[in-house]
N, C-alpha and C positions, 0 to 999 in steps of 0.2 A: 687715396683718401687718408688724410692725417687727422681728420676730425671724426667724432662719433656720429654714426649714421643711425639714428633711432627710428625704429619702425613706427608707422602710423596706424591708428585704428586697430590695435591689438587689444583683445579683451582683458589680458593680464599685463599690467604694467611691469611687474617684477616677480621673479621666482627665485627662491634661494634653495640650496641643497646643503643639508647639514644635520647634525645630531641635536636633539632636544635633551635638556637636562632639567633637574629640579634642584634648586639651591636652598639650603637651610641656613637661615640668617638670624642669629641671636642679637643683632644690633651691635651696640658697643661693648657688650659683655664678652669676654674671651670665651671661645667656644668650649674650652674644657670646663668652664664654670656655668655653662648655660643650662637652663631648665625648660625653656620654651623657644620656639623658632617661628619666624615667618617663612613661608614657602614661596619662592619665586620660580617661575618657569622661564628658562633662558636657553641660550645657544647662540653663538656669535652670528651665524647666518640667519637664524630665525629672528633674532633681535632686529635686524635691519628690515626684514619683511613686516614685522609687527609695528615698528616705528613708522614705516612708510604708509601703512594702512591706517593706524590709529591716530597719528598726528597729522600726516600730510594728505590723507584722503585718497590714496592710490589703491588700485586693485592689485593685491599681492597674493602669493602662494608660497608654500614650503613643501619640499619633497624630503621626507624624513622617515625614520623608523618609528613604529608605534607598537606598544605591548598591551595585551588584553588583561590588565590588572588595575588595581586601584590607583597606583601612581600614574599609570597611563591615562586614567580618566581625569585626574587633576590636570595633566598636561593638555589633554584634548579640550577641556573647558577653557583654559587660558588661550589656546589658539583660536577657539571660537570667539571668545570675548574681544580679541584684538582684530577680528574681522579677516584673518588670514585664511585663505583657501588651502586645506590640507591635501597633499598627495601622499598617503601613508602606505608604506610596506609593512604589513602586519606580522608580528611575531607572537607565538603562544607562550605564556609564562607557565613554567612547570610547577608553580606553587612553592618551590623551595629555593632554587638557585637562579632562576631567570629563564630567558634573557631579561635584562633590567633596563629601565631608564636610569642613566647615570646620576649619581648624587654628587653635588658640590657642597662642601662645608666652608662657610666663610663668616668671620666676624668683621666688623667695620673698623676696628681700632679706634684711636682717638688721639689727636695731638701728636705727642712724641711716640705713641705706641702704634706701630704699623698694623694694617690689616693682615690677617692670616687666612690663607686659602689652601685647602687640600681637597682631594677627590676620592671617590670610589667609582672607577670606570671598569671594574671587572665584569666580565660577561655582559658588556653593554650592547644593546640591540643595534645602536647606530654603527658600531664597529663591524657588525655582520653584513652591512649593506655592501652590495657588489654590482659590477656591471650586469645589465639585464634586469635589474629589479624595478626599473621604471620605464614606461613606454614613452620615451622621449619624442619619438616622431609624432605621435598623436598629440602630446602636450604642446610641442612647438609649432606643429601645423595649425593648431587652434589659435595661436597668436600670442607671443610673449615678447615684450619690448627689451627686457633686461634680465640676464641670468647671472647669479652670484653664488660663490662658495668661499671657503676659507681654509687656512692652514691647519687649524686645530682638527677639523674634520678630516683633512687629508692625512693626518698623522695617527688616526685612531687604529688603522689596520692596513695591511698591504692592499686590501681591496677597495678601501674608501677613496684613495687618491686615483685609482684607475676608474672608479665611478665618476669622479669629477671630470676627468679627461673625456670620458664618454659623453657626459652631459654637455661639456663645452663644445665638443665637436658637433653634436646635434644642434646646439644653439647657433653656432656659426653657420651651419648649413642652412638654417632657417632665417638668417639675417638678423639674429638677436644679438644685442650688445652683451659682452661677457666681462665679468669682473671677478677678481680674486683678492681677498685680504690675506696677506702672507702670514700674519700672526704666528711667526716661527717659534716653536717650542722644542728646543733640543732634547729635553727630557722625554717628551712624547715620542719623538722620532727614534730615540735610542731603545725604546721598548719594542719596536718592530724592526729594528735594523741598526742604523747608524746615522750620524749627522750627514755623511756623504750620501746615503740613500735619500735622506730628506731633501738635500739640495737637488739630487737627480730628479725626484718627483716634482718638486716645486718648479724647477726649470721646465719640465715637460708641461705642467699645467700653464705656466706663464706664456709658453709658446702659442697658446690658444686664447690669450686674453687681450681685450681692448683696454682694460683698466686694471691697474695694480694699486693696491692700498697697502702701505707698510712703511715703517720708519727706517732710519739708516741701518739699524742693527738687523732688521728683517731682510733688507736688501743684501747686506753682507752675508749673513748666515743662511738665509733661505735660498738666495740665488748665487752665492759664491762670489759676490762682487768685492773688489778690493776697496778698502777704506781705512780711515784712521780709527784709533781706539775710541769707541763711543762713550766709554766710561770716563774719559779724560777731557771731554769737551762740554761746552754749554749745551744743555738740552734744548735751548731756544734758538740756536744758531742754525738757520736754514741753508747756509752756503755749502756745507759739506754734502748735505742731502741733495741739493741741486747738482753738485759736482758729480754725484754718482749716477744721475739720470742719464748722462751721456753714455755711460757704460751699459745701462739697462736698455736703452733704445737701440744701441748698436747690436746687442745680442738678441733683442726681441723687437724687431722693427715693426711688428704688428701693434705694439703698445702705443696708445695714443694719449693716455692720461695716467699720471702717477700722483698720488696724494698721501699725505701723512699728517698726524697731529704732532705737536711739539709741547712737551709738558715738563716743567721744572717743579719737583716736589720739595717744598720747604718743610712741610709737616703733613700728617695724614689729612688734615682738613684745610691746608693752605697750599694751593697750587697756582702756578702761572701757566697759562694755556694759550696756545696759538695753533695755526694750521697752515699748510702750504699745498699748492697744486702746481704741477707742471702739465701744461696742455698745449698741444700743437706748437711746441717749441717755445712757448712763453711761460714766464714764472709769475706766480701770484702768491702773496703773503698776507695773512690776516693780521689784524691788530693782536696785541697780547692782552689777555684778560686775567685779572686776579680772581680766583675761584675760592669760595668758602664751601668746601666739599662735605656733603652728607654721605654719599656712597659713590666711589669712583667707578665701580663695575658698570660697564655698558657705555662709557663715554666715547670710546673709539667707535663703537657701532653706531652711536648717535651721530657722530661726525659723518660717517659713511652714508647714513640715511639722508641727512640734509644735502650732502653733496650730490648723491644720486638723484634725489628729487629735483634739484636744480638743473642737472644735466638732462633729465628726462623731460622736463617741462620747458626746455629751451631758454633757460636763463643764461646770462653772460657768465663766463667762467668765474670771474671775481665774485659775482652774486651767489653762484652755487657754492663756492668756497665759504662765503660768509654764512650761508644757511647751515652748512655742515658744522662750522665753528660754533655758531650760536646754539644749535640744537645739542651738540655734544656737551657744551657747557651747562645747558639746562638739565641734561641727564644726571649730572653730578649732584643736583639739588633734590633728587628723589631717591627713595629706597627702591629696591628692585632693579631690574636690568633693562626694562623697556620704557618707552616714553610715557610720561603723563602730561606732556606739553600740548598746547593747542597751536595751530599754525600761526595765528596772529601774534602770539607771544614770541615765537621763533623769529618771525619777520621783524618785529619791533627790536629785538636784541641785535639781529643781524645788521640793522640799519644804523646802529650807533658807531661812532668812531670813524676813522678814515683809513681805508685799506691802502697799503703800499704795494703798488703793482710794479714788478720788475720786468722789463721787456728786453 
């Protein structure tokens, strides 16, 4: 079977595994000069579940850590508002040091001034998650069509990547489609080992995946694939990415679909945006769109959401690609990390232009 085999009649369309964070956003004011902030609830894996629920109308869930303090209550409220079913592993806050819901600090930049993002992930509850924390058999026996996780969560601690593997194995045993967004971050992996350790764990996870999401750099650094210097090529050229797919499917013959976004950043608020999919031996390329960006955070998760929605609902691969491309573009027009779009808006944008399909 070289195509995705999506379970029918499962009560949960999609389940993600990852860490939730709260992001403090002062808008276009540099963080060091800020006096007030918007609070956004985020997390690469959760964002996909929230988008699929709130915009695309699917039944979704998130398996994650939760802490019994005020910040945890903010996060719980956001999860509830997006309609995502929580599977929480609870941690007790000691009133002083944690464990904590991680904090992300980010301003949006503007024009020639780039956004600045930094973190406090010390004593993060999500990093304490480990194999055995979730009853995967009960969860997947109840029925889940698609299970998803990502590379940032994998790099939080030595136990989080092992938990992903445990979840992937349980999902596969239940006939659930599995996906992984490589999101490779060398700095994160270095805090718990090395780049080599990161590649070892990403390859282990990829061996249990039906779907991989990641750009050319992710494939090179996350999976150890050979490729040209990504800094010296056009960010919108899909050919090198497609060239690497042969390496990927040779090493990971279980992988049926590989996808990525292509983004050329001309300034903080002016991007060119495209996306590509390799599926069942065929290549699909979206049109290129000019974006006037309000906030770029979450665009990649927006792409993954639309793509997964398309594949879950039996759309043709080029249509699933278009839905992901359009939804990711719309995400950049909102503040925050999760979707404010409605499905008809995504479909209308996806239907514009002419996709170039390479066979």
